[in-house]
C-alpha positions in Angstrom: 0.0 0.0 0.0 1.4 3.4 -1.0 1.7 5.9 1.8 1.0 8.7 -0.7 -2.1 7.2 -2.3 -4.6 9.4 -0.5 -2.5 12.5 -1.0 -2.1 11.8 -4.8 -5.9 11.5 -5.2 -6.5 14.5 -3.0 -4.1 16.5 -5.2 -5.8 15.2 -8.3 -9.1 16.4 -6.9 -7.5 19.8 -6.3 -6.3 19.9 -9.9 -9.8 19.3 -11.1 -11.2 22.0 -8.8 -8.5 24.5 -10.0 -9.6 23.9 -13.6 -13.3 24.4 -12.6 -14.2 20.8 -13.3 -17.3 19.8 -11.2 -18.2 16.6 -13.0 -15.8 14.3 -14.8 -15.5 10.7 -16.1 -12.7 8.9 -17.9 -13.1 5.4 -19.2 -15.5 3.2 -21.1 -18.5 5.1 -22.5 -21.7 3.3 -23.4 -25.4 4.3 -23.9 -26.1 3.0 -20.4 -23.3 5.0 -18.9 -24.5 8.1 -20.9 -27.9 7.6 -19.3 -26.6 7.3 -15.8 -24.2 10.2 -16.1 -27.0 12.3 -17.7 -29.3 11.7 -14.7 -26.5 12.7 -12.3 -25.6 15.8 -14.4 -29.2 17.0 -14.4 -29.5 16.6 -10.7 -26.1 18.4 -10.1 -27.1 21.3 -12.3 -30.5 21.6 -10.5 -28.8 21.5 -7.1 -26.3 24.2 -8.2 -29.2 26.4 -9.4 -27.9 26.6 -13.0 -30.1 28.8 -15.2 -32.5 26.5 -17.2 -31.2 27.8 -20.6 -27.6 27.1 -19.6 -28.6 23.8 -18.1 -30.4 22.8 -21.3 -27.4 23.7 -23.4 -24.9 21.9 -21.2 -27.0 18.8 -21.1 -27.6 18.8 -24.9 -23.9 19.3 -25.6 -23.0 16.5 -23.1 -25.3 14.0 -24.8 -24.0 14.9 -28.3 -20.4 14.8 -27.3 -20.6 11.5 -25.4 -22.5 10.0 -28.3 -19.6 11.1 -30.6 -17.1 9.3 -28.3 -19.3 6.2 -28.3 -19.6 6.2 -32.1 -16.2 7.5 -33.2 -13.5 7.0 -30.6 -10.6 5.1 -32.2 -9.8 3.6 -28.8 -12.1 0.5 -28.7 -12.1 -2.8 -27.0 -13.8 -5.9 -28.4 -14.8 -9.1 -26.5 -11.8 -11.2 -25.6 -13.6 -14.5 -26.0 -13.0 -14.4 -29.7 -16.7 -14.3 -30.5 -17.9 -12.5 -33.6 -18.4 -8.9 -32.6 -20.5 -6.2 -34.1 -20.5 -2.4 -33.4 -22.8 -2.8 -30.4 -20.2 -5.1 -28.7 -17.4 -2.5 -28.9 -16.4 -0.5 -25.9 -15.4 3.0 -26.7 -13.1 5.0 -24.4 -13.1 8.7 -23.7 -12.8 11.5 -21.2 -15.6 13.9 -20.2 -15.2 17.1 -18.1 -18.0 19.5 -17.2 -17.6 22.6 -15.1 -17.4 26.4 -14.8 -14.4 28.5 -15.8 -13.4 31.5 -13.7 -14.9 33.8 -16.3 -18.3 32.4 -15.4 -18.9 30.3 -18.5 -20.0 26.7 -18.1 -18.2 24.2 -20.3 -18.6 20.6 -21.6 -15.4 18.9 -22.8 -14.9 15.5 -24.4 -11.7 14.0 -25.5 -10.8 10.8 -27.3 -8.4 9.2 -29.8 -9.2 9.6 -33.5 -7.5 8.2 -36.6 -5.1 10.6 -38.4 -7.2 10.1 -41.5 -10.2 11.7 -39.8 -8.4 14.7 -38.4 -8.5 17.1 -41.4 -12.2 16.3 -42.1 -13.2 17.0 -38.5 -11.0 20.2 -38.4 -12.5 21.5 -41.6 -16.0 20.8 -40.5 -15.5 22.5 -37.1 -13.8 25.5 -38.7 -16.8 25.9 -41.0 -19.2 25.9 -38.1 -17.1 28.4 -36.1 -17.9 31.2 -38.6 -21.7 30.7 -38.7 -24.3 32.5 -36.6 -27.3 30.8 -35.0 -29.6 31.3 -38.0 -27.0 30.0 -40.4 -26.5 27.0 -38.2 -30.2 26.3 -38.2 -30.2 26.4 -42.0 -27.2 24.1 -42.2 -28.9 21.7 -39.8 -32.0 21.5 -42.0 -29.9 21.0 -45.1 -27.8 18.3 -43.4 -30.9 16.4 -42.1 -32.4 16.4 -45.7 -29.1 15.1 -47.2 -27.7 11.6 -47.0 -25.5 10.9 -44.0 -21.8 11.9 -44.6 -19.4 9.2 -45.5 -18.2 7.3 -42.4 -21.0 8.8 -40.3 -22.9 6.6 -37.9 -25.7 9.2 -37.5 -27.3 12.1 -39.3 -24.1 14.2 -39.2 -25.7 17.1 -37.2 -24.0 16.5 -33.8 -21.5 19.3 -34.0 -24.0 21.6 -35.6 -26.4 21.0 -32.7 -23.6 21.7 -30.2 -22.5 24.9 -32.1 -26.1 26.2 -32.0 -26.4 25.6 -28.2 -22.9 26.9 -27.3 -23.9 30.4 -26.6 -20.3 31.4 -25.8 -18.7 29.4 -28.6 -16.4 26.4 -28.7 -12.8 25.3 -29.0 -11.1 22.2 -30.3 -7.6 20.8 -30.5 -5.7 17.8 -31.9 -2.6 16.4 -30.4 -0.6 13.9 -32.5 0.3 10.8 -30.6 3.9 9.8 -31.2 4.6 6.5 -33.1 1.0 6.0 -34.0 -1.5 7.1 -36.7 -3.7 8.7 -34.0 -4.5 12.1 -32.7 -6.0 12.9 -29.3 -9.0 15.1 -30.1 -10.6 17.5 -27.6 -13.8 19.5 -28.1 -15.0 22.0 -25.5 -18.3 24.0 -25.8 -19.1 27.1 -23.6 -22.4 28.3 -22.2 
């Protein structure tokens, strides 16, 4: 038993608090975990007295971002028993952080590994969204819903559009290349 174990975790908690993180999760993300975390997040925001408009935006962004991790994270685990697996059997890994920055803005952040081949497409899509106002985002969402799903999409392709519409204080994103791999670590953070 490590004598410093409690101190290490206490310091880790302090690091989270310093960054304004009130709610975090790192590990396997599934629809069941999404549901459970969502219930806890709603309750936490209610207890904290978060304005309903902000609460709705945070919750909506949380759902969209976690679903993106579940569907698109390049870090996956399949059953070890050698059985034939389908997409529903894969376990996706990611990191979620929700909190409030010192400037008063609430934030929802998700991070996960992506394949290098997806990085430019995601970056281009997000850069395009950054320059649109709420009305333009609504129009783009309607057009996207009418069109066929984008190549490689496991949904309708409106996830980031929906987040951009809700993110009243904007969003940021970043990609960090992972040495000796064909992967990037992708982080998306929306502000409310």
